[in-house]
N, C-alpha and C positions, 0 to 999 in steps of 0.2 A: 667074384661071382655076382655081386650086387650091381656092378656097372656093366653096361652093354658094350659090345665091341665097337671100336671107332668106325667100322664100316657102316653100321646101322645109323649112326648119328649124322653122317655126311648128307644123306638125302633129307633129313629133318632140317639141317642147317640151310640147305639149298631152298627149302620151302619157306623158311623164315625170311630170307633175304628179299624176295619180291613183296612179301607182306610188310616188312619194315620199310622198304622203299616207298610203298604206297602210303603208309602212315606218315612218313617224312614229307612226301609230296603234299598231302592234305594239310599237314602242319604249316608248311611254307605258304600254301594258298591262304589259309586262315590268317597267318601273320601278315601277308601282303594286303589282305582285305582290311585288317585292323589298321595297318599303316595308312592305307588309303583313307579310311574313315578319320583317322587322326589328322591327316593333312587337310581334309575338308573342314573339320571342326576348328582347326587352328587358323583358318582364314577368317580374319575379323569381319569382313563384309558379309560372309555367309552366316556366321553365327550371330552377328549383331542384327542382321535383317530377320533372321528366324526368331530371335528373342523379341524384337519389336512387333512382328506380326502375331506372335503368340500372345503377347500382352494385350494387343488390340483385340484379339479374338476372345480373350478372357473377359476383358471389359465389355465387349458386345454381349457376351453370354450373361454376365452379371446384371447389366442394365436391362437387358430384355426380360430376365426373370423378375427383377425388382419392380418393373413397371408394367406388368402384364395387364393390369386393370386401369392403367392411367392414360389410355388412348381410345376413348369411345368413338372418335371420328373415324378411325381405321384400326380396329383392335388387332389386326394381323401384324402391325409394325413391331410391337414388342416381341411377338412370336418370331417374326423374321429375324430380329436381332439375336434372340436366344438360339435359334436353329443355325443361323449363319456363324455365330460364335462357336457353337459346339462342333459344327462341321469343320470350321477352320482349325480348331484345336486338334481334332482327330487327324486332319490331313497334314498338319505340321509334325505331329509326334509319331504317327504310325510308320512313316517311311524310315525314320531314324531308328525306331525300335526294331523294325524288320531288318534293316541293314546291320544293326549291331548284334542281334541275337538269332534271328531266324533265317534270313535271306530266302524267303519263300516267294515263289512267283504268284501264288494265289493271293497273298497279301498285297503284292504290287498291283495286281488287277483290281482288287478291292479299292486300293488308293486311287487308281485311275477312274474307277466308277464314281468314287466320292468327289473327285475333281469335277466330273461332268455334272453331278448332282449339285455341287456348290455353284457352278456356273449357271445352271438353270435357275437355282434359287436366287442368284444375283439378278437375273433378268426379271423374275417375278417380283422381287423386292423393288426393282426400278419402277415397275408399274404401280405398285402400292404406294411407294414413297413419293415419287414425282407427281403422281396424279392429284395429290392434295397439298401441293407445295404451299408452304407458309400457312399451316393451320393455326387456329387460335390456340395459344399455349395455356391460357388460364380459363378455368370454367366460368363462363358468364351466363347466368340464368340457365336456360335449358339447351344452350348451344353446345354441340359436341366439340371437344378439344383434344389435344394430344400433349403428353408430357414433353416439355421443351428439350430436356436432355436426351430422351429416347429418340425423338424425331431428328434433332440436329446431328446426333451421333450417327444414326442410320443414313441420313442425307449425305453428310460429308464423307463418311467411310465408303459409301457406295460411289460417290463422285471420285474419290481417290482411287478406288478400284478401276474405274473406267479410265482414269488418267494413266495409271500404270499399265493397263492393258493396251492402251493406244501407244504408249512409249515402247512397250515390248514388241509391238508390231512395226512401228516406224523406224526405230533405231536399226534393227537388222536389215530392213529394206534400204535405208540410207547407206549402211555399210556395204551391202551388196551392190548398190548403184555405184558407189565410189570405186569399189574393186573392179566392177565391170568397165567403168569409164577409164580407169587407169590401164586396164588390160587392152582396151581398144586403142588408147593413145600410144601405148608402147608397141603395138603391132604395126602402127602406121609409121 
């Protein structure tokens, strides 16, 4: 009497099957996303590049904070370093955290907005840094100066950013031109 007749359990079992199938489907999607992430992290070029840029951004942030009052000729340069370093750290870590834990489109949009802000900040930094190229590094009498480490770090990292940006534009263009040329030659 405590157990219900088998006829009543059949519809309950039929309701469970689609629910269990949906859960299994979600589990397989999560597993495939985790496997995808593992593949990306296991690629040495991706993880090594990420670590190098993360270290550079940490160094930028630390040098910027440490030298905030050591550049009277252009006091914005250490601030530029600190903000660029902080933005770089966030834009390197946030996508990984989002991919691993949240997979939220709002966070992706925030990351894209941060990339745009980082690019604008790089252009502003170019104006500030290149406009006083080769400032005096040591304080001589009342002449304004700039900390050598802060200035040269900002100068060379900014220059490297422009070199990488140029290469990331030129290499795909060259590849496209080669593919287009090969396709034109093969059709003739």
